[in-house]
ZAMARGU-4260 file (C-alpha; in steps of 0.2 Angstrom, whole numbers, plus 5000, padded with zeros to 4 digits):
<rodrens>
0) 4922/4979/5082 | 4933/4964/5090 | 4949/4964/5088 | 4952/4949/5076 | 4939/4958/5065
5) 4947/4973/5065 | 4964/4963/5059 | 4954/4953/5047 | 4945/4968/5040 | 4961/4980/5037
10) 4971/4962/5031 | 4955/4961/5017 | 4957/4980/5013 | 4975/4979/5010 | 4973/4961/5001
15) 4963/4971/4987 | 4980/4975/4981 | 4987/4959/4981 | 4972/4952/4973 | 4972/4964/4959
20) 4990/4958/4954 | 4991/4940/4959 | 4977/4932/4952 | 4980/4937/4934 | 4998/4930/4933
25) 4992/4914/4926 | 4982/4924/4914 | 4996/4935/4908 | 5000/4924/4892 | 4982/4921/4887
30) 4979/4942/4890 | 4992/4946/4879 | 4986/4932/4865 | 4967/4937/4866 | 4972/4957/4865
35) 4986/4954/4852 | 5001/4959/4862 | 5015/4948/4856 | 5030/4955/4867 | 5031/4944/4882
40) 5039/4958/4893 | 5024/4971/4886 | 5011/4960/4895 | 5018/4965/4909 | 5011/4982/4908
45) 4993/4976/4914 | 5004/4975/4932 | 5013/4992/4928 | 4997/5002/4923 | 4988/4997/4940
50) 5004/4998/4952 | 5005/5016/4943 | 4988/5024/4948 | 4989/5015/4965 | 5005/5024/4969
55) 5000/5041/4961 | 4984/5043/4971 | 4990/5039/4988 | 4995/5056/4987 | 4978/5063/4987
60) 4969/5050/4999 | 4980/5054/5013 | 4976/5071/5016 | 4958/5067/5011 | 4957/5057/5025
65) 4965/5068/5039 | 4952/5080/5033 | 4935/5069/5032 | 4939/5055/5042 | 4942/5036/5036
70) 4925/5030/5030 | 4919/5041/5017 | 4938/5043/5006 | 4939/5022/5009 | 4921/5020/5003
75) 4924/5029/4988 | 4940/5022/4982 | 4932/5005/4984 | 4918/5011/4974 | 4931/5017/4960
80) 4939/5000/4962 | 4925/4988/4961 | 4918/5000/4943 | 4935/4997/4937 | 4938/4978/4939
85) 4919/4974/4931 | 4924/4985/4917 | 4941/4976/4913 | 4931/4959/4911 | 4922/4969/4896
90) 4938/4978/4886 | 4940/4976/4868 | 4959/4983/4866 | 4974/4981/4877 | 4973/4999/4878
95) 4957/5001/4885 | 4961/4986/4899 | 4978/4997/4902 | 4967/5012/4906 | 4955/5005/4916
100) 4968/4995/4926 | 4976/5013/4929 | 4957/5019/4936 | 4956/5002/4945 | 4973/5006/4954
105) 4966/5025/4957 | 4954/5017/4969 | 4965/5003/4977 | 4975/5017/4983 | 4961/5023/4998
110) 4964/5004/5004 | 4981/5005/5007 | 4983/5023/5014 | 4967/5021/5026 | 4970/5005/5033
115) 4987/5010/5038 | 4981/5026/5045 | 4967/5017/5054 | 4979/5004/5062 | 4991/5020/5068
120) 4974/5029/5074 | 4971/5015/5085 | 4990/5006/5089 | 5007/5014/5092 | 5024/5007/5096
125) 5027/4987/5097 | 5009/4985/5099 | 5006/4992/5080 | 5021/4982/5074 | 5012/4968/5080
130) 4994/4971/5075 | 5004/4975/5057 | 5012/4959/5057 | 4996/4949/5059 | 4988/4961/5046
135) 5001/4957/5034 | 5000/4938/5039 | 4982/4937/5034 | 4986/4947/5019 | 4998/4934/5013
140) 4983/4922/5011 | 4979/4932/4995 | 4994/4928/4987 | 4994/4911/4992 | 4978/4906/4984
145) 4975/4921/4970 | 4987/4913/4958 | 4978/4896/4959 | 4960/4902/4959 | 4967/4911/4944
150) 4973/4896/4936 | 4955/4887/4940 | 4948/4901/4932 | 4957/4900/4917 | 4953/4881/4915
155) 4936/4883/4919 | 4933/4899/4907 | 4945/4913/4901 | 4953/4928/4907 | 4937/4939/4906
160) 4930/4930/4921 | 4947/4933/4932 | 4942/4953/4931 | 4924/4946/4936 | 4928/4937/4950
165) 4939/4952/4957 | 4924/4963/4956 | 4911/4952/4964 | 4926/4950/4980 | 4930/4968/4981
170) 4910/4973/4981 | 4908/4961/4996 | 4923/4969/5003 | 4915/4987/5001 | 4900/4980/5010
175) 4908/4972/5023 | 4917/4990/5028 | 4902/4999/5026 | 4893/4990/5039 | 4908/4986/5051
180) 4922/4999/5050 | 4919/5013/5063 | 4928/5030/5060 | 4944/5030/5068 | 4951/5046/5068
185) 4944/5058/5082 | 4937/5076/5076 | 4948/5086/5086 | 4963/5077/5075 | 4957/5082/5059
190) 4966/5094/5048 | 4960/5107/5036 | 4960/5105/5019 | 4968/5119/5014 | 4986/5122/5003
195) 4997/5128/5019 | 4990/5113/5030 | 4994/5100/5017 | 5011/5107/5013 | 5014/5108/5031
200) 5009/5088/5033 | 5020/5086/5019 | 5034/5095/5027 | 5033/5087/5044 | 5034/5068/5035
205) 5047/5072/5022 | 5059/5080/5036 | 5057/5068/5049 | 5074/5058/5047 | 5068/5041/5052
210) 5053/5040/5045 | 5058/5046/5027 | 5074/5036/5028 | 5064/5018/5033 | 5052/5022/5019
215) 5065/5025/5006 | 5073/5007/5014 | 5057/4998/5011 | 5055/5007/4995 | 5071/5000/4989
220) 5065/4982/4993 | 5048/4983/4987 | 5057/4987/4971 | 5064/4970/4971 | 5049/4962/4976
225) 5041/4971/4961 | 5054/4966/4950 | 5051/4947/4953 | 5032/4950/4953 | 5034/4957/4935
230) 5045/4941/4929 | 5037/4928/4940 | 5028/4919/4927 | 5041/4920/4915 | 5054/4914/4927
235) 5044/4900/4934 | 5036/4894/4918 | 5048/4899/4903 | 5065/4896/4915 | 5059/4881/4925
240) 5044/4876/4913 | 5032/4870/4929 | 5018/4875/4920 | 5003/4872/4929 | 5012/4870/4944
245) 5017/4888/4944 | 5004/4895/4957 | 5009/4880/4969 | 5027/4886/4970 | 5021/4905/4971
250) 5009/4900/4986 | 5021/4890/4994 | 5032/4907/4996 | 5020/4918/5000 | 5013/4905/5014
255) 5030/4904/5021 | 5031/4925/5021 | 5014/4923/5030 | 5023/4912/5043 | 5036/4924/5046
260) 5024/4938/5050 | 5014/4927/5062 | 5031/4924/5072 | 5035/4942/5071 | 5020/4946/5079
265) 5024/4935/5092 | 5041/4941/5095 | 5041/4961/5091 | 5034/4964/5109 | 5049/4956/5118
270) 5064/4959/5105 | 5057/4975/5098 | 5055/4981/5080 | 5074/4988/5077 | 5082/4971/5081
275) 5072/4959/5073 | 5070/4970/5057 | 5089/4975/5057 | 5093/4957/5058 | 5083/4950/5047
280) 5088/4964/5033 | 5106/4957/5037 | 5101/4938/5034 | 5092/4944/5019 | 5108/4953/5011
285) 5117/4935/5016 | 5105/4926/5006 | 5103/4937/4990 | 5121/4939/4989 | 5125/4921/4988
290) 5111/4919/4974 | 5118/4933/4966 | 5134/4927/4965 | 5128/4909/4961 | 5118/4914/4947
295) 5133/4924/4938 | 5141/4906/4939 | 5128/4898/4930 | 5108/4892/4927 | 5102/4889/4947
300) 5094/4872/4947 | 5076/4876/4953 | 5076/4868/4970 | 5092/4879/4974 | 5082/4894/4967
305) 5066/4891/4976 | 5077/4889/4993 | 5086/4904/4992 | 5071/4914/4987 | 5059/4907/5000
310) 5073/4911/5013 | 5075/4930/5007 | 5056/4933/5007 | 5054/4925/5024 | 5066/4939/5031
315) 5058/4950/5019 | 5041/4949/5029 | 5051/4953/5045 | 5059/4968/5037 | 5042/4975/5029
320) 5031/4976/5045 | 5043/4982/5055 | 5051/4996/5044 | 5033/5002/5041 | 5029/5002/5058
325) 5046/5011/5062 | 5040/5025/5047 | 5023/5028/5053 | 5027/5029/5072 | 5034/5048/5073
330) 5019/5053/5063 | 5003/5047/5072 | 4996/5066/5072 | 4996/5066/5052 | 4994/5048/5050
335) 4984/5051/5035 | 4998/5062/5025 | 5012/5050/5031 | 5003/5034/5025 | 5002/5044/5009
340) 5017/5049/5006 | 5025/5032/5011 | 5014/5022/4999 | 5017/5033/4986 | 5036/5032/4987
345) 5036/5014/4990 | 5023/5011/4978 | 5029/5022/4961 | 5047/5021/4968 | 5046/5001/4970
350) 5034/5000/4954 | 5048/5010/4942 | 5063/5001/4949 | 5053/4984/4948 | 5047/4988/4931
355) 5065/4990/4927 | 5070/4974/4933 | 5056/4964/4925 | 5060/4973/4908 | 5078/4968/4910
360) 5072/4949/4910 | 5083/4940/4899 | 5080/4923/4900 | 5090/4920/4916 | 5087/4925/4936
365) 5103/4938/4936 | 5092/4952/4932 | 5081/4949/4947 | 5095/4941/4959 | 5106/4957/4956
370) 5090/4968/4960 | 5087/4958/4975 | 5105/4960/4982 | 5109/4977/4976 | 5092/4984/4983
375) 5095/4977/4999 | 5112/4986/5000 | 5104/5000/4997 | 5090/4998/5010 | 5106/4995/5023
380) 5114/5012/5019 | 5096/5021/5022 | 5094/5011/5038 | 5112/5017/5045 | 5107/5033/5041
385) 5091/5034/5051 | 5101/5027/5065 | 5116/5037/5064 | 5126/5022/5060 | 5120/5010/5076
390) 5110/4995/5072 | 5099/4983/5085 | 5096/4999/5096 | 5079/4998/5105 | 5070/5015/5105
395) 5052/5007/5112 | 5050/4999/5129 | 5038/4983/5127 | 5019/4986/5128
</rodrens>
């Protein structure tokens, strides 16, 4: 497989997760109205149910992929995702929708765990950070276009068609994976699927100071991001009354994150993961701290909110791809288990924190701004523990 196709396929697999969340944001109001859900905050459970299933199943796909290789568990997870997406298009009740969304998340877990494992099987060090940045850049195309696609579907039809569209896209990606993705885990690196081997794999991951601290740090930041995703429609449409322009504002920020990821892929080989990520984290804190302080003084005008939020998310891209690479770097011999533990913590931990932020929505941007700043501080604390109090110290030579 050519390098460009490898990156595109890894990004497509990870993007199925973003697709499952972002494409339905314009339809949350109609979904609630159609299925008799009056409480606006309760409609967010369509996202929460998916994220919960997505996070829990990652603990299982990691050990499975370390034992049976990457292809078989990945294709099984994709099959579950496709079936659940089509099932969501025919649900009669809100409870049934939440159940199938949970199942869809279970299947999607394979895409996240195994896509990262495949990259780690193939690359290491700064090369891995570069590839992950390019994967993230392509991955961010989905948040750019998904809300707009969802809006178009809502204008042309109704919300059931969003899930049908999701099913056909995921089916196409499944066929692409089946036809083109090779097995990347060498037979000699496969681990037995026994309680002792699984426990030992989890022990290796959880006791590595650098890996676990960077995982907790990115979990905190993902909590902030999930908090925004949960309340994005309420902020843009409810507070700022942008109406049908909501997908455009959402896409603009996602596009800026894609640009940031591309720049990171160009710079990381020269400057290293730590210098770029640590600098971006400090910048992230400065911007989100300013946004939080200003939000306490009164309502932020739309232009100021978008500017500060875009600056924060530009730096988020540098933090995310590099922190994930730093967390995976020392664990190549247990890449599947490492990816599953890290994915579980980031998704479930971030999802719970994000749900708390989303449910705290009070008609202002204060809860979201507070979440971004305070969780950024928590991430900085974990980075200091990982690096024994010293930032910006490169550990890997250029490759």
